[in-house]
C-alpha positions in Angstrom: -34.3 85.0 46.0 -34.1 83.2 49.3 -35.6 80.1 47.6 -33.0 80.4 44.8 -30.2 80.6 47.4 -31.6 77.4 49.1 -31.6 75.6 45.8 -28.1 76.7 44.9 -26.9 75.6 48.4 -28.7 72.2 48.0 -27.0 71.7 44.6 -23.6 72.6 46.1 -24.1 70.2 49.0 -25.3 67.5 46.7 -22.3 68.0 44.3 -19.9 67.8 47.4 -21.6 64.7 48.7 -21.4 63.0 45.2 -17.8 64.0 44.8 -17.0 62.6 48.3 -18.8 59.4 47.5 -17.1 59.0 44.2 -13.7 59.5 45.9 -14.6 57.0 48.6 -15.8 54.4 46.0 -12.7 55.0 43.9 -10.4 54.6 47.0 -12.2 51.4 47.9 -12.0 49.9 44.4 -8.4 51.0 44.2 -7.5 49.4 47.5 -9.3 46.2 46.5 -7.6 46.1 43.1 -4.2 46.7 44.9 -4.8 43.9 47.3 -5.7 41.5 44.6 -2.8 42.5 42.4 -0.5 42.1 45.4 -1.9 38.7 46.2 -1.6 37.6 42.6 2.0 38.6 42.5 2.6 36.6 45.8 0.8 33.5 44.2 3.0 33.8 41.1 6.2 34.3 43.0 5.5 31.3 45.3 4.2 29.2 42.3 1.0 28.3 44.3 -1.0 27.3 41.2 1.8 24.9 40.1 2.0 23.5 43.6 -1.7 23.1 44.0 -1.3 19.4 44.8 0.9 20.3 47.7 -1.6 22.6 49.4 -1.3 20.6 52.6 2.4 21.6 52.7 2.1 25.2 51.8 3.7 27.4 54.5 1.5 29.4 56.9 2.4 32.5 55.0 1.5 30.9 51.6 -1.8 29.8 53.0 -2.6 33.2 54.3 -2.8 34.4 50.6 -3.6 31.1 48.9 -6.6 30.1 51.0 -8.5 33.3 50.2 -7.5 33.1 46.6 -8.5 29.7 45.6 -11.3 30.9 43.5 -8.9 32.7 41.2 -6.4 29.7 41.1 -8.6 26.6 40.6 -11.7 25.9 38.5 -15.0 26.3 40.5 -18.7 26.4 40.0 -20.8 29.3 41.3 -23.5 28.8 44.0 -25.4 31.9 43.3 -27.0 34.0 46.1 -30.7 34.9 45.7 -31.9 38.1 44.2 -33.5 39.1 47.6 -30.4 38.5 49.7 -29.8 41.2 52.2 -26.6 41.8 54.3 -27.0 41.1 58.0 -27.0 44.1 60.2 -24.9 44.0 63.5 -26.9 43.9 66.7 -24.1 44.7 69.2 -24.9 42.9 72.5 -21.5 43.7 74.1 -19.4 40.7 73.2 -16.4 42.8 72.2 -15.4 43.1 75.9 -15.2 39.4 76.4 -12.1 38.1 78.0 -10.8 34.5 78.5 -7.8 32.8 80.2 -5.1 30.5 78.8 -2.6 29.2 81.3 -3.5 31.8 83.9 -3.2 34.8 81.6 -6.1 36.9 80.6 -6.8 37.6 76.9 -9.4 39.7 75.0 -11.4 38.8 72.0 -9.2 41.3 70.1 -6.1 39.3 71.3 -7.6 36.2 69.7 -8.2 37.8 66.3 -4.6 39.1 66.6 -3.2 35.6 66.6 -1.2 34.7 63.5 -3.5 31.7 62.9 -6.7 33.6 63.2 -8.6 34.9 60.1 -12.1 35.8 61.2 -14.9 35.2 63.7 -18.7 35.6 63.3 -21.2 35.0 66.1 -25.0 34.7 65.6 -27.5 34.7 68.4 -31.0 33.7 67.5 -30.2 34.3 63.8 -28.8 37.8 64.4 -25.2 38.9 63.7 -24.0 39.9 67.2 -20.2 39.9 66.6 -17.9 40.0 63.7 -14.1 40.6 63.3 -11.4 39.8 60.9 -7.6 40.1 60.5 -6.0 42.6 58.2 -6.5 41.7 54.5 -9.8 39.8 55.3 -13.4 41.0 55.6 -17.1 39.9 55.3 -16.4 39.4 51.5 -13.5 37.0 51.9 -14.1 33.6 50.5 -11.9 31.3 52.5 -11.5 27.5 51.8 -13.5 25.4 54.1 -11.9 22.0 53.7 -13.9 19.4 55.7 -16.6 21.9 56.8 -17.9 21.0 53.3 -18.5 17.4 54.4 -21.3 18.6 56.8 -22.8 20.6 53.8 -22.8 17.4 51.6 -24.6 15.6 54.5 -27.3 18.2 54.4 -27.7 17.7 50.6 -28.1 13.9 51.1 -30.9 14.8 53.4 -32.4 16.9 50.7 -32.0 14.1 48.2 -33.9 11.8 50.3 -36.7 14.3 50.8 -36.9 14.8 47.1 -37.1 11.1 46.4 -33.7 10.7 44.6 -32.5 8.4 47.3 -34.8 5.9 48.8 -33.2 5.2 52.1 -30.1 5.8 54.1 -29.8 2.1 54.3 -29.4 1.7 50.6 -26.2 0.2 49.3 -23.5 2.5 47.9 -23.2 0.3 44.9 -26.9 0.8 44.0 -25.9 4.4 43.1 -22.3 3.8 42.1 -22.3 0.4 40.3 -18.7 0.9 39.3 -17.8 -0.1 42.9 -19.4 -3.6 42.6 -16.9 -6.2 43.5 -14.7 -3.7 45.6 -14.5 -3.3 49.4 -17.5 -0.9 49.1 -19.8 -3.7 47.9 -21.9 -4.4 50.9 -21.5 -0.9 52.4 -24.5 1.3 53.1 -24.9 5.0 52.6 -25.2 5.2 56.4 -21.9 3.5 56.9 -20.2 6.0 54.6 -21.8 8.9 56.4 -20.6 7.5 59.7 -17.2 6.8 58.3 -17.4 3.1 59.4 -17.4 1.4 56.0 -14.6 -0.8 57.0 -12.5 0.1 53.9 -8.8 0.7 54.7 -7.7 4.4 54.4 -4.8 6.5 55.8 -5.9 10.1 56.8 -2.4 11.3 57.9 -2.1 14.9 56.5 1.6 15.1 57.4 2.5 12.2 55.3 2.8 12.9 51.6 2.4 9.3 50.8 -0.9 8.8 52.8 -4.1 8.1 51.0 -5.5 11.6 51.8 -2.4 13.2 50.4 -2.6 11.1 47.3 -6.3 11.0 46.7 -8.0 13.2 49.2 -9.1 15.7 46.5 -9.9 13.1 43.9 -13.3 13.0 42.1 -14.9 11.1 39.2 -13.1 8.3 37.6 -9.9 9.1 39.4 -11.6 8.7 42.8 -13.5 5.5 41.8 -10.4 3.9 40.5 -8.5 4.8 43.6 -11.1 3.5 46.1 -11.9 0.4 44.1 -8.3 -0.8 44.8 -8.5 -0.3 48.5 -8.7 -3.4 50.7 -11.3 -4.1 53.4 -10.0 -3.7 57.0 -13.1 -4.3 59.0 -16.7 -5.4 58.6 -19.0 -2.4 57.6 -20.5 -0.6 60.6 -18.0 -1.9 63.2 -15.0 0.5 63.3 -14.8 4.3 62.9 -12.0 5.5 60.5 -12.0 9.2 59.4 -11.9 9.0 55.7 -12.1 12.0 53.3 -12.6 9.7 50.3 -15.9 8.6 51.7 -17.1 12.2 51.9 -16.0 12.5 48.2 -17.9 9.3 47.5 -20.9 11.0 49.0 -20.5 13.7 46.4 -20.3 11.1 43.6 -23.3 9.3 45.0 -25.3 12.6 45.3 -24.6 13.6 41.7 -25.5 10.1 40.5 -28.8 10.1 42.4 -30.0 13.6 41.5 -28.6 13.7 38.0 -27.2 17.2 38.5 -24.1 18.9 40.0 -23.8 19.5 43.7 -23.3 23.2 43.4 -26.6 23.9 41.7 -28.4 21.5 44.1 -26.9 23.4 47.0 -28.0 26.7 45.4 -31.5 25.5 44.8 -32.2 23.7 48.2 -30.3 26.0 50.7 -28.3 28.9 49.4 -31.1 30.8 47.6 -34.1 29.8 49.7 -32.2 30.7 52.9 -31.0 34.0 51.3 -27.3 33.7 51.8 -25.5 37.1 51.4 -22.9 36.2 48.8 -22.2 33.8 46.0 -20.2 30.8 47.1 -17.8 28.8 44.9 -17.3 25.0 44.9 -13.9 23.8 43.7 -14.0 21.4 40.7 -11.6 18.6 39.8 -11.1 20.2 36.3 -12.7 23.1 34.3 -16.5 22.2 34.0 -15.8 19.1 36.1 -17.3 17.8 39.3 -17.3 19.1 43.0 -15.4 17.4 45.8 -17.9 16.2 48.3 -15.5 16.3 51.2 -13.8 19.6 50.6 -13.5 23.0 49.1 -16.6 25.0 49.3 -15.5 28.6 49.3 -17.8 31.1 51.1 -17.9 34.1 53.2 -17.8 33.6 57.0 -21.2 35.2 57.4 -22.6 32.6 55.0 -20.8 29.7 56.8 -22.4 31.0 60.0 -25.7 31.0 58.3 -25.2 27.4 57.2 -24.9 26.7 60.9 -28.0 28.6 61.6 -29.8 26.7 58.9 -28.7 23.4 60.5 -29.9 24.5 63.9 -33.3 25.6 62.6 -33.8 22.1 61.0 -33.6 20.3 64.3 -37.3 20.3 64.9 -37.8 19.2 61.3 -40.2 22.0 60.3 -42.8 21.3 57.8 -41.1 23.6 55.2 -37.6 22.0 55.7 -35.9 20.9 52.4 -34.4 17.9 54.3 -35.9 14.5 55.0 -37.9 14.3 58.2 -35.8 14.2 61.4 -32.6 14.4 59.2 -30.7 16.9 61.4 -31.7 15.0 64.6 -30.5 11.8 63.0 -27.4 13.5 61.7 -26.3 14.6 65.2 -27.0 11.3 66.8 -23.8 9.5 67.7 -22.9 6.5 65.6 -22.5 3.1 67.2 -18.8 3.2 66.4 -17.8 6.6 67.6 -19.7 8.8 70.1 -18.4 12.1 68.7 -19.4 11.6 65.1 -22.8 11.6 63.3 -23.6 12.0 59.6 -20.5 14.1 58.8 -20.9 16.3 61.9 -18.6 16.3 65.0 -20.5 15.9 68.3 -19.8 17.0 71.9 -20.1 14.4 74.6 -23.3 14.5 76.8 -24.6 17.7 75.1 -26.7 18.5 72.2 -23.9 20.5 70.5 -22.4 19.8 67.2 -19.9 21.3 64.7 -18.5 21.3 61.2 -14.7 21.3 61.3 -12.0 21.6 58.7 -8.3 21.4 58.9 -6.2 24.4 59.6 -8.9 25.9 61.9 -12.2 26.1 59.9 -15.2 25.7 62.1 -19.0 26.2 62.5 -20.0 25.4 66.0 -23.7 25.1 66.9 -25.1 25.5 70.5 -28.9 24.7 70.2 -29.7 25.3 73.8 -28.5 28.9 73.4 -29.6 29.6 69.8 -25.8 30.3 69.2 -23.6 29.8 66.3 -19.9 30.6 66.2 -18.0 30.4 62.9 -14.4 30.8 62.2 -11.8 30.9 59.4 -8.4 29.9 60.5 -4.8 29.3 59.4 -3.2 27.0 62.1 0.4 26.0 61.7 -0.5 22.4 61.2 -3.5 20.8 59.6 -4.5 19.0 62.8 -3.4 18.5 66.4 -2.9 20.7 69.3 -1.8 24.3 68.7 -1.8 27.8 70.3 -4.7 28.7 68.1 -6.7 25.6 69.2 -6.1 26.3 72.8 -7.2 29.9 72.5 -10.2 29.0 70.3 -11.5 26.5 72.9 -11.2 29.1 75.8 -12.8 31.9 73.8 -15.7 29.7 72.7 -16.3 28.8 76.3 -16.2 32.5 77.3 -18.7 33.4 74.6 -21.0 30.5 75.6 -20.8 31.6 79.3 -21.6 35.3 78.4 -24.6 34.3 76.3 -25.8 31.8 79.0 -25.7 34.7 81.6 -27.8 37.0 79.5 
């Protein structure tokens, strides 16, 4: 009888637990559906799909919804996670009590995430997740648009293509892989020149000017991109002047696809995303349904996975034997070019330090601090695409405080 009572109690508790779990799951799905439905209504009301070409001029409020919804608005190709992908588990080392100062006033890390321009922050130490925080409406599953962070990812794939023998040398001519550009200003330009953004081809990267090259063709691919850059004049001899140029990163995407005979998303999946066991599927925006990826923009991924991209890059610095990249690729990538000391192969570099970062407009960043085994990744929504802002000031101060705390441990 006592045994029977225990079985009955066990069944009752199991039923209650299952009922509680079902309610919790239902509430989660319901809230997720409600958020998506609300976001879709906002997108429709503000005509964000129809205004896709004006993405650089969306309001901050529109970007807050639009930037996390790109995968439902534009054509994309999936970068599938591996079957053995496991979520990172937080190892709390006490970063939540970090404070920093801006103009003599003390702020907390919670104050940073409370900024209107902040979306999320993930910190990795020696490959472990040690801090994570997001603004309301965003979480570890949010796939935010990366903008020029994608440039650094494309650079990694060029390193993989060299390792695989699809590209013979970084000194090869661009026209060897894109013969359509023969006779243009890119004739005589090397892949290395394009990676360093010192091709000498004239280009205007003013995000605030709707008539600039980047506003007109910054998201172009395929024939549209080739036809646009073919018409650009030469301003300088290749390898002599640095000029930040998103079209050149898009050309890297064109060159990569031409060399490997495949799309960039699948190559990223096969070389990095699955072998490195990224947590979630990523999406790479296409120029049209079933089209091609933009080499200089628009990989959509969770902040955890962008942080893991930074961790992957850090781990390639010693050029391990099992690296999917060409020998010394990362070391070469973060070596300053002859024309600009703060830029390598599509990576931004810090002066006098072995630190580098991938950066995108409106506050996207993956910062790598090799001497500390530290990666700090952020999604952002700054008021302007580039230039000084309250967010940038706070970001710089917070990063310095995190680095100081890690350095003292």
